[in-house]
N, C-alpha and C positions, 0 to 999 in steps of 0.2 A: 156426641159423635167425636168418631176416631178424624184426627188432624189428618192424617196420611188417605183417606180418602176426599177425593175432590168432586162432590156430586155437580151434576149439572143440575141447579134449581133452576126456579125462575126468583123475580120478585118478590116480594113479600104483598104487592099490591099489582101485581099482573092480573088483568081478568082473567087469563085462562088458568088461573091457579086453582088446584083443588086443595079445598078448605076442610074438607072431612070424607071418610070413607063413602058415602052415599053419592059424593061429585066423582070418583073414582068408577063407582058401579054404574055411574048413568055413562059414563064414557064408555065403560067396556061392554055394556050393551050397545052403544050406538056404531062402535066399530067393530063388535064381535068379539075380540081380545088385543090385550095389551101388555107389552112386558111391562116390569116392575123398575127396572134399571135402564139406564139409557143405551139405546142399540147404535147401529152405523144408520140406522133410519131417523133423521132430526124430528124431533117433537114425537116420538114414539114410544114414548113410556111415561110409569108414573111419576118416576122422579125429576123429571125435566117441566114438569108442571105443579112443582110443590116448590116449599123453600125449603132450602139447604139445613136451616139449623135448626128445622122441626122435626127431623130424623135422630132417632134414638133419644129423645128429650125425654120418654118416660111418661108421656102426657099422652093419656090414649086418644083423647080429641083431636089434639093435631100432628102425632107422631103416625107417618105415613107407615113405618114398620110395624106399629102398633093397626095398623089398619088392616093389612093384610091376613093378620090371623083372626078379624072380623069377616073379612071380606070370605077367605078361603073356609068359613065356618056354614055361608049361604049355600039353601039348596040350588041356585040358580047360577052358578057360576063355579068351576074347577079353577083352581089355585096348584102351580107346580114348575118345575124348570123346564119349561115348553119350548122355550125360546135362546136358542142357540148355547142350550148349557146352562140357560140361566134364568130365573123365576120371574111369573109373569098368570096371565088371566085370562081363560078363555069360557067364554058363556055357554050355558046348556044349548041353546039353539044352533049354534057354532060348531063344539065339539065333534060331532057327528063328521064334520067334513076331514077335521084333522085325522081322527081316527081313523075313516078309510084311507087317507093318505100315508100318515106316519107307519100304519100297518101295514100298507101295502096288499089291503085288501085280504090278508090273513087272520087268523086268530092264533093265539101262542103256541098251540102245541103244534099245528102248522108248519108254522116259522122255525120251531124248534125240528122237526121232522126233516124239513127242507134245509137245513144244518143255516137256518140264517139266525135261529137264536141260540146263546150258549146257556148249557147248565144250570149255571148260578141264576140267570135270570127265570127258566124255566121254574126252579126250587120256589123262587119266590111268588112268583102268581100262583103255581099248586096250593101253596097255602094261603093265599088270598081270595081263589077264586069262589064265585058262586055255588054252593051246596045243592042239593036234589031240589030244595026248597025254597032257589031262588034267591037263597041271601049268603051274602059273603061276610067275609070280616075288614076289621077296622086295627089296625096294630100299628105301636110305636115301634119306634126303627129297633130298638134294644132287642125287644122280644123278638120283630120280624127275622132278623139276623140270626138270633138262636135256631128258630124254627125252619128256616130256609137251611140252616149249618153251614151258613158262609164264615169263612174265614178272611181272606183276602179278597179287596177289591168290592166291596160291598156300596160302600158311596157310590162308585161311578157306575156297578149296575142299576142303582135306586135311579137316578140319572139318566141313562139309556131306555130304561122304561117310562119313564116320566116323556122323555122325548118319540119315544115311539108309541105314547099317549096310552098305555093298557098300565097306567099307575097315575095318583097325582096325591097332593098331601092335604088328608080332610080338613085339618086342623091342628090347635096345639094344646100341650098338653106338660104339666111337672110330676114329675116324679111323685113319688108319697113315702115317705118314711112309716116303721114300723105302728106307729101312731095314726097314721092318716093322714098326716099333716104333708102339704103340699111345699116343697122346696125345689129352689134352682130355677136353670133355664126352663122354657117354653120350648118342648122338644116335638118334633113332625110327629103326626099319625097317619101313616100311609093305608089309601082303599083302590080297589079297583074303582074306573067309572062306573063299569056297570053296577058295583056294588052302589055307589051313588044316585043312580036315576034310573036302574033295569037295563037290562040286557038289549030289549027292544029302542029305548031311546037313545044307545048308543051306538046301534048299528043301525041306523033308522036310512042311511043313504044309499042308493040305488044306484050308482053309480061307478065308473074307472077310479083309481085313485091319480091317475093324470086329470082327469076332470074335477076333483077336488082339490089336486092342486091349483088347479088354474083358477076355481071360484078364488081359492084364499090369496093369490096372489092379485089378481084382479080387484076384489076386496082393499089390500092394501092400497093398489093404487088409485081407489076411488075417493080413499083421503089423504095419500101423501105420494100426489100426481108425478112430483120430482124425481121421483125414488129411482137407481137404478138396479139395474137386476142381477152383481154382484151381492147391495146391499140388502135384498130380498132372498136371495140364496143363504147368506149367511143366518140371519135373524131368523128365519121360517125352516129352513133346511130343505129348501128346494132341491131335488136332483135331478142330475140332466145326463 
């Protein structure tokens, strides 16, 4: 673990401690969404319910950094930089509310036509979007960058699209050499939520973006009743 990173972990014997990826999954489904790292809302993260020295321990059974890869590959949870441009999880059942609010009721073509999405973001989504057979693509970041022909600002555009609920991290893979042997860091793969779950499942909320925003806010207050308005706005991206 990097000694310069001061994690807000809990005690090893804390009864609220997450001891496995399944504990994290249970909490995600209980609340509906959960940031990976600590936020301005006390207790609203994986980090605060894990033992700090388990992080980056290279033990997949106890390392929360490894758990995120396991959870990202699940069919019932989305992983991505969804909270204040930082990583976290959203359950399949709650994702449509985030998509409706974050996209402001638009698809990406409409956002682009109205000048609310730049050309680089549109090119990324054009590469990954569903084809006429309703099948989308999953692509590692390096390949996606080449396909979308983006030289500058690529990482920030990826984050923007995740915050808008147009993109998620679908899993992690290592590169392969010419002999087919994997090597190096596990790198993220990206896909649209529509590729993961289908267009109808993601776009199943029939209410205004403001109503979805209010639902997300009330969901947080249900579990964290003392939270202030500014904290919600920062973590969830509430626009006023």
